[in-house]
RODREN-438184 format. One record per atom (N, C-alpha, C, O, CB): residue number from 0; residue in three letters; x, y, z. Coordinates in Angstrom, 1 decimal. Atoms other than C-alpha are relative to their C-alpha. Last residue first. Glycine has a CB too. Layout:
BEGIN
@nr NUM rest Ala X X Y Y Z Z
...
//
This chain:
BEGIN
@nr 87 rest Gly X -0.7 Y 0.5 Z -1.1
@nr 87 rest Gly X 16.1 Y 15.9 Z -4.3
@nr 87 rest Gly X -0.7 Y -0.6 Z 1.1
@nr 87 rest Gly X -0.2 Y -1.1 Z 2.0
@nr 87 rest Gly X 0.8 Y 1.0 Z 0.6
@nr 86 rest Arg X 0.9 Y 0.1 Z -1.1
@nr 86 rest Arg X 14.9 Y 16.6 Z -7.8
@nr 86 rest Arg X 0.8 Y -0.6 Z 1.2
@nr 86 rest Arg X 1.7 Y -1.4 Z 1.0
@nr 86 rest Arg X -1.3 Y -0.9 Z -0.3
@nr 85 rest Glu X -0.3 Y 1.1 Z -0.9
@nr 85 rest Glu X 17.1 Y 17.9 Z -10.5
@nr 85 rest Glu X -0.9 Y 0.0 Z 1.2
@nr 85 rest Glu X -1.3 Y 1.1 Z 1.7
@nr 85 rest Glu X 1.5 Y 0.0 Z 0.5
@nr 84 rest Arg X -0.4 Y -0.5 Z -1.3
@nr 84 rest Arg X 15.7 Y 20.0 Z -13.3
@nr 84 rest Arg X 0.2 Y -1.2 Z 0.9
@nr 84 rest Arg X -0.4 Y -2.3 Z 0.7
@nr 84 rest Arg X -0.9 Y 1.0 Z 0.6
@nr 83 rest Asn X -1.3 Y 0.7 Z -0.4
@nr 83 rest Asn X 15.6 Y 18.9 Z -16.9
@nr 83 rest Asn X 0.5 Y 0.5 Z 1.3
@nr 83 rest Asn X 1.7 Y 0.8 Z 1.4
@nr 83 rest Asn X 1.0 Y 0.2 Z -1.1
@nr 82 rest Asn X -0.2 Y -0.1 Z -1.5
@nr 82 rest Asn X 12.0 Y 19.7 Z -17.7
@nr 82 rest Asn X 1.2 Y -0.7 Z 0.4
@nr 82 rest Asn X 1.1 Y -1.9 Z 0.8
@nr 82 rest Asn X -1.3 Y -0.5 Z 0.7
@nr 81 rest Gly X -0.6 Y -1.3 Z -0.3
@nr 81 rest Gly X 11.6 Y 20.4 Z -21.5
@nr 81 rest Gly X 0.2 Y 0.2 Z 1.5
@nr 81 rest Gly X 0.4 Y 1.4 Z 1.9
@nr 81 rest Gly X -0.9 Y 1.1 Z -0.5
@nr 80 rest Glu X 1.1 Y -1.0 Z 0.0
@nr 80 rest Glu X 9.2 Y 17.4 Z -21.9
@nr 80 rest Glu X 0.6 Y 1.4 Z 0.4
@nr 80 rest Glu X -0.2 Y 2.2 Z 1.0
@nr 80 rest Glu X -1.1 Y -0.4 Z 0.9
@nr 79 rest Gly X 1.0 Y 0.0 Z 1.0
@nr 79 rest Gly X 12.1 Y 15.1 Z -21.1
@nr 79 rest Gly X -1.0 Y 1.1 Z 0.2
@nr 79 rest Gly X -1.1 Y 1.7 Z 1.2
@nr 79 rest Gly X -0.7 Y -1.3 Z -0.1
@nr 78 rest Glu X -0.5 Y -0.4 Z 1.3
@nr 78 rest Glu X 14.1 Y 14.4 Z -18.0
@nr 78 rest Glu X -1.2 Y 0.0 Z -1.0
@nr 78 rest Glu X -2.2 Y -0.7 Z -0.8
@nr 78 rest Glu X 1.1 Y -1.0 Z -0.5
@nr 77 rest Ile X 1.1 Y 0.0 Z 0.9
@nr 77 rest Ile X 13.4 Y 14.3 Z -14.3
@nr 77 rest Ile X 0.5 Y 0.5 Z -1.4
@nr 77 rest Ile X 1.2 Y 1.5 Z -1.5
@nr 77 rest Ile X -1.2 Y 0.9 Z 0.5
@nr 76 rest Lys X 0.0 Y -1.0 Z 1.0
@nr 76 rest Lys X 16.3 Y 13.4 Z -12.1
@nr 76 rest Lys X -1.1 Y -0.2 Z -1.0
@nr 76 rest Lys X -1.5 Y -1.3 Z -1.4
@nr 76 rest Lys X 1.4 Y 0.0 Z -0.8
@nr 75 rest Gly X 0.4 Y -1.3 Z -0.5
@nr 75 rest Gly X 16.1 Y 11.7 Z -8.8
@nr 75 rest Gly X 0.0 Y 1.1 Z -1.0
@nr 75 rest Gly X -0.3 Y 2.3 Z -0.7
@nr 75 rest Gly X 1.0 Y 0.4 Z 1.1
@nr 74 rest Leu X 1.4 Y -0.1 Z 0.0
@nr 74 rest Leu X 16.1 Y 8.3 Z -10.3
@nr 74 rest Leu X -0.5 Y 1.3 Z 0.5
@nr 74 rest Leu X -1.7 Y 1.6 Z 0.5
@nr 74 rest Leu X -0.6 Y -1.1 Z 1.0
@nr 73 rest Thr X 0.5 Y -0.2 Z 1.3
@nr 73 rest Thr X 19.7 Y 8.6 Z -11.4
@nr 73 rest Thr X -1.5 Y 0.1 Z 0.0
@nr 73 rest Thr X -2.1 Y 0.6 Z -0.9
@nr 73 rest Thr X 0.4 Y -1.2 Z -0.9
@nr 72 rest Glu X -0.1 Y -1.3 Z 0.4
@nr 72 rest Glu X 20.8 Y 9.2 Z -7.8
@nr 72 rest Glu X -0.7 Y 0.2 Z -1.4
@nr 72 rest Glu X -1.3 Y 1.3 Z -1.7
@nr 72 rest Glu X 1.4 Y 0.5 Z -0.1
@nr 71 rest Pro X -1.1 Y -0.2 Z 1.0
@nr 71 rest Pro X 19.7 Y 5.8 Z -6.7
@nr 71 rest Pro X -0.1 Y 1.4 Z -0.6
@nr 71 rest Pro X -1.2 Y 1.9 Z -0.9
@nr 71 rest Pro X 0.0 Y -1.1 Z -1.1
@nr 70 rest Val X 0.4 Y -0.2 Z 1.4
@nr 70 rest Val X 17.2 Y 6.3 Z -3.8
@nr 70 rest Val X 1.2 Y 0.1 Z -0.9
@nr 70 rest Val X 2.0 Y 1.0 Z -0.6
@nr 70 rest Val X -1.0 Y 1.2 Z -0.1
@nr 69 rest Val X -1.0 Y -0.7 Z 0.7
@nr 69 rest Val X 18.0 Y 4.9 Z -0.3
@nr 69 rest Val X -0.4 Y 0.0 Z -1.5
@nr 69 rest Val X -0.8 Y -1.0 Z -2.0
@nr 69 rest Val X 1.4 Y -0.7 Z 0.1
@nr 68 rest Gln X -1.0 Y 0.9 Z 0.7
@nr 68 rest Gln X 14.9 Y 3.9 Z 1.5
@nr 68 rest Gln X 1.0 Y 0.9 Z -0.7
@nr 68 rest Gln X 0.7 Y 2.1 Z -1.0
@nr 68 rest Gln X -0.7 Y -0.9 Z -0.9
@nr 67 rest Gly X -1.3 Y -0.2 Z -0.6
@nr 67 rest Gly X 13.1 Y 6.2 Z 4.0
@nr 67 rest Gly X 1.0 Y -0.9 Z -0.6
@nr 67 rest Gly X 2.0 Y -1.2 Z 0.1
@nr 67 rest Gly X -0.1 Y -0.3 Z 1.4
@nr 66 rest Glu X -0.2 Y 1.2 Z -0.9
@nr 66 rest Glu X 9.5 Y 5.0 Z 3.1
@nr 66 rest Glu X 1.4 Y 0.0 Z 0.6
@nr 66 rest Glu X 1.8 Y -0.9 Z 1.3
@nr 66 rest Glu X -0.2 Y -1.2 Z -0.8
@nr 65 rest Val X 1.0 Y -0.1 Z -1.1
@nr 65 rest Val X 8.7 Y 8.5 Z 1.7
@nr 65 rest Val X 0.3 Y -1.1 Z 1.0
@nr 65 rest Val X 0.1 Y -0.9 Z 2.2
@nr 65 rest Val X -1.4 Y -0.2 Z -0.6
@nr 64 rest Lys X -0.2 Y -1.2 Z -0.9
@nr 64 rest Lys X 11.9 Y 8.6 Z -0.3
@nr 64 rest Lys X -0.9 Y 0.0 Z 1.2
@nr 64 rest Lys X -0.5 Y 0.2 Z 2.3
@nr 64 rest Lys X -0.1 Y 1.2 Z -0.9
@nr 63 rest Ala X -1.2 Y 0.3 Z -0.8
@nr 63 rest Ala X 11.4 Y 5.0 Z -1.6
@nr 63 rest Ala X 0.4 Y 1.2 Z 0.9
@nr 63 rest Ala X 0.8 Y 0.9 Z 2.1
@nr 63 rest Ala X 1.2 Y -0.3 Z -0.9
@nr 62 rest Lys X 0.4 Y 1.0 Z -1.0
@nr 62 rest Lys X 7.9 Y 5.9 Z -2.7
@nr 62 rest Lys X 1.2 Y -0.4 Z 0.9
@nr 62 rest Lys X 1.0 Y -0.4 Z 2.1
@nr 62 rest Lys X -0.5 Y -1.3 Z -0.7
@nr 61 rest Tyr X 0.7 Y -0.7 Z -1.0
@nr 61 rest Tyr X 9.2 Y 9.0 Z -4.5
@nr 61 rest Tyr X -0.4 Y -0.9 Z 1.2
@nr 61 rest Tyr X -0.3 Y -0.6 Z 2.3
@nr 61 rest Tyr X -1.3 Y 0.7 Z -0.6
@nr 60 rest Ala X -0.9 Y -0.8 Z -0.8
@nr 60 rest Ala X 11.8 Y 7.0 Z -6.3
@nr 60 rest Ala X -0.7 Y 0.8 Z 1.1
@nr 60 rest Ala X -0.2 Y 0.9 Z 2.2
@nr 60 rest Ala X 0.8 Y 1.0 Z -0.9
@nr 59 rest Gly X -0.8 Y 0.9 Z -0.8
@nr 59 rest Gly X 9.2 Y 4.5 Z -7.4
@nr 59 rest Gly X 1.0 Y 0.7 Z 0.9
@nr 59 rest Gly X 1.2 Y 0.4 Z 2.1
@nr 59 rest Gly X 0.8 Y -1.0 Z -0.9
@nr 58 rest Ile X 0.9 Y 0.4 Z -1.1
@nr 58 rest Ile X 6.9 Y 7.2 Z -8.5
@nr 58 rest Ile X 0.8 Y -0.9 Z 0.9
@nr 58 rest Ile X 0.6 Y -0.8 Z 2.1
@nr 58 rest Ile X -1.3 Y -0.6 Z -0.6
@nr 57 rest Tyr X 0.1 Y -1.2 Z -0.8
@nr 57 rest Tyr X 9.8 Y 8.7 Z -10.6
@nr 57 rest Tyr X -0.9 Y -0.3 Z 1.2
@nr 57 rest Tyr X -0.7 Y 0.1 Z 2.3
@nr 57 rest Tyr X -0.6 Y 1.2 Z -0.8
@nr 56 rest Pro X -1.3 Y -0.2 Z -0.7
@nr 56 rest Pro X 10.8 Y 5.3 Z -12.1
@nr 56 rest Pro X -0.2 Y 1.2 Z 1.0
@nr 56 rest Pro X 0.4 Y 1.2 Z 2.1
@nr 56 rest Pro X 1.1 Y 0.3 Z -0.9
@nr 55 rest Asn X -0.3 Y 1.0 Z -1.0
@nr 55 rest Asn X 7.1 Y 4.5 Z -12.9
@nr 55 rest Asn X 1.3 Y 0.3 Z 0.7
@nr 55 rest Asn X 1.3 Y 0.1 Z 2.0
@nr 55 rest Asn X 0.1 Y -1.3 Z -0.7
@nr 54 rest Leu X 0.1 Y -0.5 Z -1.4
@nr 54 rest Leu X 6.3 Y 7.8 Z -14.6
@nr 54 rest Leu X 0.5 Y -1.0 Z 1.0
@nr 54 rest Leu X 0.9 Y -0.6 Z 2.1
@nr 54 rest Leu X -1.4 Y 0.4 Z 0.3
@nr 53 rest Arg X -1.2 Y -0.9 Z -0.2
@nr 53 rest Arg X 7.5 Y 6.7 Z -18.1
@nr 53 rest Arg X 0.0 Y 0.5 Z 1.4
@nr 53 rest Arg X 1.0 Y 1.0 Z 1.9
@nr 53 rest Arg X 0.0 Y 1.1 Z -1.0
@nr 52 rest Pro X -1.1 Y 0.8 Z -0.6
@nr 52 rest Pro X 4.9 Y 3.8 Z -17.8
@nr 52 rest Pro X 1.2 Y 0.9 Z 0.2
@nr 52 rest Pro X 2.1 Y 0.5 Z 1.1
@nr 52 rest Pro X 0.3 Y -1.1 Z -0.8
@nr 51 rest Gly X 0.0 Y 1.4 Z -0.3
@nr 51 rest Gly X 2.0 Y 6.2 Z -18.6
@nr 51 rest Gly X 1.2 Y -0.6 Z 0.7
@nr 51 rest Gly X 1.6 Y -0.1 Z 1.8
@nr 51 rest Gly X -0.2 Y -0.7 Z -1.2
@nr 50 rest Tyr X -1.3 Y 0.4 Z -0.4
@nr 50 rest Tyr X 3.0 Y 9.7 Z -19.7
@nr 50 rest Tyr X 0.2 Y -1.5 Z 0.4
@nr 50 rest Tyr X 1.2 Y -2.0 Z 0.3
@nr 50 rest Tyr X 0.5 Y 0.8 Z 1.1
@nr 49 rest Lys X -1.1 Y -0.7 Z 0.7
@nr 49 rest Lys X 0.0 Y 11.0 Z -21.6
@nr 49 rest Lys X 1.4 Y -0.6 Z 0.3
@nr 49 rest Lys X 2.2 Y -0.8 Z -0.7
@nr 49 rest Lys X 0.0 Y 1.4 Z 0.3
@nr 48 rest Asn X 0.1 Y 0.3 Z 1.4
@nr 48 rest Asn X -2.6 Y 8.5 Z -20.4
@nr 48 rest Asn X 1.1 Y 0.6 Z -0.8
@nr 48 rest Asn X 1.6 Y -0.1 Z -1.7
@nr 48 rest Asn X -1.4 Y 0.5 Z -0.6
@nr 47 rest Leu X -0.3 Y 1.5 Z 0.2
@nr 47 rest Leu X -1.5 Y 8.7 Z -16.8
@nr 47 rest Leu X 0.0 Y -0.4 Z -1.4
@nr 47 rest Leu X 0.8 Y -1.2 Z -1.9
@nr 47 rest Leu X -1.0 Y -0.8 Z 0.8
@nr 46 rest Leu X -1.5 Y 0.2 Z -0.2
@nr 46 rest Leu X -1.3 Y 12.5 Z -17.0
@nr 46 rest Leu X 0.3 Y -1.4 Z -0.2
@nr 46 rest Leu X 1.4 Y -1.8 Z -0.7
@nr 46 rest Leu X 0.4 Y 0.5 Z 1.3
@nr 45 rest Tyr X -0.8 Y -0.6 Z 1.1
@nr 45 rest Tyr X -4.8 Y 12.8 Z -18.5
@nr 45 rest Tyr X 1.5 Y -0.3 Z 0.1
@nr 45 rest Tyr X 2.1 Y -0.7 Z -0.9
@nr 45 rest Tyr X -0.3 Y 1.5 Z 0.0
@nr 44 rest Asp X 0.1 Y 0.8 Z 1.2
@nr 44 rest Asp X -6.3 Y 10.3 Z -16.1
@nr 44 rest Asp X 0.8 Y 0.6 Z -1.2
@nr 44 rest Asp X 1.5 Y -0.2 Z -1.9
@nr 44 rest Asp X -1.5 Y -0.1 Z -0.4
@nr 43 rest Ile X -0.7 Y 1.3 Z -0.3
@nr 43 rest Ile X -5.0 Y 12.2 Z -13.1
@nr 43 rest Ile X 0.0 Y -0.9 Z -1.2
@nr 43 rest Ile X 1.0 Y -1.4 Z -1.7
@nr 43 rest Ile X -0.6 Y -0.7 Z 1.2
@nr 42 rest Asn X -1.4 Y -0.3 Z 0.2
@nr 42 rest Asn X -6.1 Y 15.6 Z -14.5
@nr 42 rest Asn X 0.8 Y -1.3 Z 0.2
@nr 42 rest Asn X 1.8 Y -1.5 Z -0.5
@nr 42 rest Asn X 0.5 Y 1.1 Z 0.9
@nr 41 rest Arg X -0.4 Y 0.5 Z 1.4
@nr 41 rest Arg X -9.6 Y 14.0 Z -14.7
@nr 41 rest Arg X 1.4 Y 0.4 Z -0.4
@nr 41 rest Arg X 2.0 Y -0.2 Z -1.3
@nr 41 rest Arg X -0.9 Y 0.7 Z -1.0
@nr 40 rest His X -0.6 Y 1.3 Z -0.1
@nr 40 rest His X -9.9 Y 14.5 Z -10.9
@nr 40 rest His X 0.4 Y -0.5 Z -1.4
@nr 40 rest His X 1.3 Y -1.4 Z -1.4
@nr 40 rest His X -1.0 Y -1.0 Z 0.6
@nr 39 rest Asp X 0.9 Y 1.1 Z 0.5
@nr 39 rest Asp X -10.4 Y 18.2 Z -11.4
@nr 39 rest Asp X 0.7 Y -1.3 Z 0.0
@nr 39 rest Asp X 1.8 Y -1.5 Z -0.4
@nr 39 rest Asp X -0.6 Y 0.4 Z -1.4
@nr 38 rest His X 0.2 Y 0.2 Z 1.4
@nr 38 rest His X -7.9 Y 20.3 Z -9.4
@nr 38 rest His X -1.0 Y -1.1 Z -0.3
@nr 38 rest His X -1.2 Y -2.0 Z 0.5
@nr 38 rest His X 1.3 Y -0.3 Z -0.7
@nr 37 rest Glu X 1.3 Y -0.6 Z 0.4
@nr 37 rest Glu X -8.5 Y 21.0 Z -5.7
@nr 37 rest Glu X -0.2 Y -0.1 Z -1.5
@nr 37 rest Glu X -1.3 Y 0.2 Z -2.0
@nr 37 rest Glu X -0.1 Y 1.5 Z 0.4
@nr 36 rest Met X 1.1 Y 0.9 Z -0.5
@nr 36 rest Met X -5.8 Y 18.7 Z -4.5
@nr 36 rest Met X -1.3 Y 0.5 Z -0.5
@nr 36 rest Met X -2.3 Y -0.3 Z -0.5
@nr 36 rest Met X 0.1 Y -0.2 Z 1.5
@nr 35 rest Thr X 0.4 Y -0.2 Z -1.4
@nr 35 rest Thr X -3.4 Y 20.7 Z -6.6
@nr 35 rest Thr X -1.1 Y -1.0 Z 0.4
@nr 35 rest Thr X -1.7 Y -1.6 Z -0.5
@nr 35 rest Thr X -0.4 Y 1.5 Z 0.3
@nr 34 rest Ala X 1.4 Y -0.1 Z -0.3
@nr 34 rest Ala X -1.6 Y 19.9 Z -9.8
@nr 34 rest Ala X -0.2 Y 0.3 Z 1.4
@nr 34 rest Ala X 0.8 Y 0.3 Z 2.2
@nr 34 rest Ala X -0.8 Y -1.4 Z -0.4
@nr 33 rest Ala X 0.7 Y 0.0 Z 1.3
@nr 33 rest Ala X 1.8 Y 19.8 Z -11.5
@nr 33 rest Ala X -1.5 Y 0.1 Z 0.2
@nr 33 rest Ala X -2.2 Y 0.3 Z -0.8
@nr 33 rest Ala X 0.3 Y -1.2 Z -0.8
@nr 32 rest Lys X 0.9 Y -1.2 Z 0.0
@nr 32 rest Lys X 3.5 Y 20.7 Z -8.2
@nr 32 rest Lys X -0.7 Y 0.2 Z -1.4
@nr 32 rest Lys X -0.9 Y 1.3 Z -1.8
@nr 32 rest Lys X 0.8 Y 1.2 Z 0.4
@nr 31 rest Gln X 0.0 Y -0.6 Z 1.3
@nr 31 rest Gln X 6.1 Y 18.0 Z -9.1
@nr 31 rest Gln X -0.8 Y 1.3 Z 0.0
@nr 31 rest Gln X -0.5 Y 2.2 Z -0.9
@nr 31 rest Gln X -0.6 Y -0.9 Z -1.0
@nr 30 rest Glu X -1.4 Y 0.0 Z 0.6
@nr 30 rest Glu X 6.9 Y 16.9 Z -5.6
@nr 30 rest Glu X 0.1 Y 0.8 Z -1.3
@nr 30 rest Glu X 0.9 Y 1.7 Z -1.4
@nr 30 rest Glu X 0.5 Y -1.4 Z -0.2
@nr 29 rest Tyr X -1.0 Y -0.5 Z -0.9
@nr 29 rest Tyr X 3.7 Y 17.8 Z -3.6
@nr 29 rest Tyr X 1.5 Y 0.1 Z -0.6
@nr 29 rest Tyr X 2.2 Y 1.0 Z -0.3
@nr 29 rest Tyr X 0.1 Y -0.8 Z 1.2
@nr 28 rest Val X 0.3 Y -1.2 Z -0.6
@nr 28 rest Val X 0.9 Y 17.4 Z -6.1
@nr 28 rest Val X 1.1 Y 0.7 Z 0.8
@nr 28 rest Val X 1.4 Y 1.9 Z 0.7
@nr 28 rest Val X -1.2 Y -0.3 Z 1.0
@nr 27 rest Leu X 0.5 Y -1.0 Z 0.9
@nr 27 rest Leu X 2.1 Y 14.9 Z -8.6
@nr 27 rest Leu X -0.3 Y 1.3 Z 0.7
@nr 27 rest Leu X 0.1 Y 2.4 Z 0.1
@nr 27 rest Leu X -1.3 Y -0.5 Z -0.6
@nr 26 rest Trp X -1.1 Y -0.4 Z 0.8
@nr 26 rest Trp X 4.2 Y 12.9 Z -6.1
@nr 26 rest Trp X -0.4 Y 1.2 Z -1.0
@nr 26 rest Trp X 0.3 Y 2.1 Z -1.1
@nr 26 rest Trp X 0.5 Y -1.2 Z -0.8
@nr 25 rest Glu X -1.0 Y -0.8 Z -0.8
@nr 25 rest Glu X 1.4 Y 12.9 Z -3.6
@nr 25 rest Glu X 1.1 Y 0.5 Z -0.8
@nr 25 rest Glu X 1.5 Y 1.6 Z -0.7
@nr 25 rest Glu X 0.5 Y -0.9 Z 1.2
@nr 24 rest Ile X 0.6 Y -1.3 Z -0.3
@nr 24 rest Ile X -1.1 Y 11.8 Z -6.3
@nr 24 rest Ile X 0.9 Y 0.8 Z 0.9
@nr 24 rest Ile X 1.1 Y 2.0 Z 0.6
@nr 24 rest Ile X -1.3 Y -0.2 Z 0.7
@nr 23 rest Phe X 0.1 Y -0.8 Z 1.3
@nr 23 rest Phe X 1.2 Y 9.0 Z -7.6
@nr 23 rest Phe X -0.6 Y 1.4 Z 0.3
@nr 23 rest Phe X 0.0 Y 2.4 Z -0.2
@nr 23 rest Phe X -0.9 Y -0.7 Z -1.0
@nr 22 rest Tyr X -1.3 Y -0.5 Z 0.3
@nr 22 rest Tyr X 2.0 Y 7.8 Z -4.1
@nr 22 rest Tyr X 0.0 Y 0.9 Z -1.2
@nr 22 rest Tyr X 0.7 Y 1.9 Z -1.3
@nr 22 rest Tyr X 1.0 Y -1.1 Z -0.1
@nr 21 rest Ile X -0.4 Y -1.0 Z -1.1
@nr 21 rest Ile X -1.6 Y 7.5 Z -3.1
@nr 21 rest Ile X 1.3 Y 0.6 Z -0.4
@nr 21 rest Ile X 1.5 Y 1.8 Z -0.3
@nr 21 rest Ile X 0.0 Y -0.7 Z 1.4
@nr 20 rest Leu X 0.8 Y -1.2 Z 0.3
@nr 20 rest Leu X -2.4 Y 5.8 Z -6.5
@nr 20 rest Leu X 0.3 Y 1.1 Z 1.1
@nr 20 rest Leu X 0.4 Y 2.3 Z 0.7
@nr 20 rest Leu X -1.5 Y -0.3 Z 0.0
@nr 19 rest Ser X -0.6 Y -0.6 Z 1.2
@nr 19 rest Ser X 0.4 Y 3.2 Z -5.9
@nr 19 rest Ser X -0.7 Y 1.3 Z -0.4
@nr 19 rest Ser X -0.1 Y 2.3 Z -0.8
@nr 19 rest Ser X 0.0 Y -0.9 Z -1.2
@nr 18 rest Lys X -1.3 Y -0.6 Z -0.3
@nr 18 rest Lys X -0.7 Y 2.6 Z -2.3
@nr 18 rest Lys X 0.5 Y 0.7 Z -1.3
@nr 18 rest Lys X 1.0 Y 1.8 Z -1.2
@nr 18 rest Lys X 1.0 Y -1.0 Z 0.5
@nr 17 rest Phe X -0.6 Y 0.0 Z 1.3
@nr 17 rest Phe X -4.4 Y 1.9 Z -3.1
@nr 17 rest Phe X 1.3 Y 0.7 Z 0.0
@nr 17 rest Phe X 1.4 Y 1.9 Z -0.3
@nr 17 rest Phe X -0.9 Y 0.5 Z -1.1
@nr 16 rest Asp X -1.4 Y 0.4 Z -0.1
@nr 16 rest Asp X -5.4 Y 1.3 Z 0.5
@nr 16 rest Asp X 0.7 Y -0.3 Z -1.3
@nr 16 rest Asp X 1.4 Y -1.3 Z -1.5
@nr 16 rest Asp X 0.1 Y -1.2 Z 0.9
@nr 15 rest Glu X -0.1 Y 1.3 Z 0.7
@nr 15 rest Glu X -9.2 Y 1.4 Z -0.2
@nr 15 rest Glu X 1.5 Y -0.5 Z 0.0
@nr 15 rest Glu X 1.7 Y -1.6 Z -0.4
@nr 15 rest Glu X -0.4 Y 0.1 Z -1.4
@nr 14 rest Ile X 0.9 Y 1.0 Z -0.5
@nr 14 rest Ile X -9.7 Y 4.2 Z 2.3
@nr 14 rest Ile X 0.2 Y -1.4 Z -0.5
@nr 14 rest Ile X 0.1 Y -2.4 Z 0.2
@nr 14 rest Ile X -1.5 Y 0.5 Z -0.3
@nr 13 rest Ile X -0.4 Y 0.3 Z -1.3
@nr 13 rest Ile X -6.5 Y 6.0 Z 1.3
@nr 13 rest Ile X -1.0 Y -1.0 Z 0.7
@nr 13 rest Ile X -0.5 Y -2.0 Z 1.3
@nr 13 rest Ile X 0.0 Y 1.3 Z 0.9
@nr 12 rest Ala X -1.2 Y 0.9 Z 0.1
@nr 12 rest Ala X -7.3 Y 5.7 Z -2.4
@nr 12 rest Ala X 0.5 Y -0.4 Z 1.4
@nr 12 rest Ala X 0.9 Y -1.5 Z 1.6
@nr 12 rest Ala X 1.1 Y 0.7 Z -0.8
@nr 11 rest Glu X 0.5 Y 1.4 Z 0.3
@nr 11 rest Glu X -10.8 Y 7.1 Z -1.6
@nr 11 rest Glu X 1.2 Y -1.0 Z -0.1
@nr 11 rest Glu X 1.1 Y -2.1 Z 0.3
@nr 11 rest Glu X -0.8 Y 0.0 Z -1.3
@nr 10 rest Gln X 0.6 Y 0.6 Z -1.2
@nr 10 rest Gln X -9.2 Y 10.1 Z 0.1
@nr 10 rest Gln X -0.6 Y -1.4 Z -0.2
@nr 10 rest Gln X -0.5 Y -2.2 Z 0.7
@nr 10 rest Gln X -1.2 Y 1.0 Z 0.4
@nr 9 rest Tyr X -1.0 Y 0.2 Z -1.0
@nr 9 rest Tyr X -6.9 Y 10.7 Z -2.9
@nr 9 rest Tyr X -0.6 Y -0.6 Z 1.3
@nr 9 rest Tyr X -0.1 Y -1.6 Z 1.8
@nr 9 rest Tyr X 0.8 Y 1.3 Z 0.4
@nr 8 rest Val X -0.6 Y 1.3 Z 0.4
@nr 8 rest Val X -9.7 Y 10.4 Z -5.4
@nr 8 rest Val X 1.1 Y -0.4 Z 1.0
@nr 8 rest Val X 1.2 Y -1.6 Z 1.4
@nr 8 rest Val X 0.7 Y 0.2 Z -1.4
@nr 7 rest Asp X 1.0 Y 1.1 Z -0.1
@nr 7 rest Asp X -11.7 Y 13.0 Z -3.6
@nr 7 rest Asp X 0.6 Y -1.3 Z -0.3
@nr 7 rest Asp X 0.4 Y -2.3 Z 0.4
@nr 7 rest Asp X -1.2 Y 0.3 Z -0.9
@nr 6 rest Lys X 0.1 Y 0.3 Z -1.4
@nr 6 rest Lys X -8.6 Y 15.2 Z -3.2
@nr 6 rest Lys X -1.0 Y -1.1 Z 0.2
@nr 6 rest Lys X -0.8 Y -2.0 Z 1.1
@nr 6 rest Lys X -0.4 Y 1.3 Z 0.8
@nr 5 rest Ile X -1.1 Y 1.0 Z -0.3
@nr 5 rest Ile X -8.0 Y 15.0 Z -6.9
@nr 5 rest Ile X -0.1 Y -0.4 Z 1.4
@nr 5 rest Ile X 0.2 Y -1.5 Z 1.8
@nr 5 rest Ile X 1.4 Y 0.6 Z -0.4
@nr 4 rest Thr X -1.3 Y -0.5 Z -0.1
@nr 4 rest Thr X -11.4 Y 16.7 Z -7.3
@nr 4 rest Thr X 1.1 Y -1.1 Z 0.2
@nr 4 rest Thr X 0.7 Y -2.3 Z 0.5
@nr 4 rest Thr X 0.1 Y 1.0 Z 1.1
@nr 3 rest Arg X 0.0 Y -1.4 Z 0.6
@nr 3 rest Arg X -14.9 Y 15.9 Z -8.4
@nr 3 rest Arg X 1.5 Y 0.5 Z -0.1
@nr 3 rest Arg X 1.9 Y 1.1 Z -1.1
@nr 3 rest Arg X -0.9 Y 0.9 Z 0.7
@nr 2 rest Phe X -1.2 Y -0.9 Z -0.2
@nr 2 rest Phe X -15.2 Y 12.2 Z -7.8
@nr 2 rest Phe X -0.1 Y 1.3 Z -0.7
@nr 2 rest Phe X -0.6 Y 1.4 Z -1.8
@nr 2 rest Phe X 1.2 Y -0.8 Z -0.5
@nr 1 rest Ser X -0.2 Y -1.0 Z 1.1
@nr 1 rest Ser X -18.6 Y 10.4 Z -7.5
@nr 1 rest Ser X 1.2 Y 0.9 Z 0.4
@nr 1 rest Ser X 1.2 Y 1.6 Z 1.4
@nr 1 rest Ser X -1.3 Y 0.9 Z -0.2
@nr 0 rest Met X -0.3 Y -1.3 Z -0.5
@nr 0 rest Met X -18.6 Y 7.3 Z -5.3
@nr 0 rest Met X 0.3 Y 0.9 Z -1.2
@nr 0 rest Met X 0.9 Y 0.5 Z -2.2
@nr 0 rest Met X 1.3 Y 0.0 Z 0.9
//
C-alpha cells in the first residue's frame, strides 16, 4: 500500500490492528494537535525519530485514558521542548 497522508497510515493500522500506532496517531492528532489526518505520512517518521522512547509515557497515558483506566497524574504532564502545559 502506498501512503500519502497520516489518515492512510491510520486506516491501515486499524485494518492490521496495530494498536500502538493507532494510539500514537490519535494522540498526535487529537491530544497534541501536532498534525492533522491530512498531513504527509512522513510526519509520523519524523516525530518518532526525533522523540522516540520519550513518547512512551504519553502514549501510555493516552491509551489508559481511552480505555478508561486511571492515569497517574505525573503522566498527564508534557515537559521539554518548551511545552510545559498540563494535559487532562
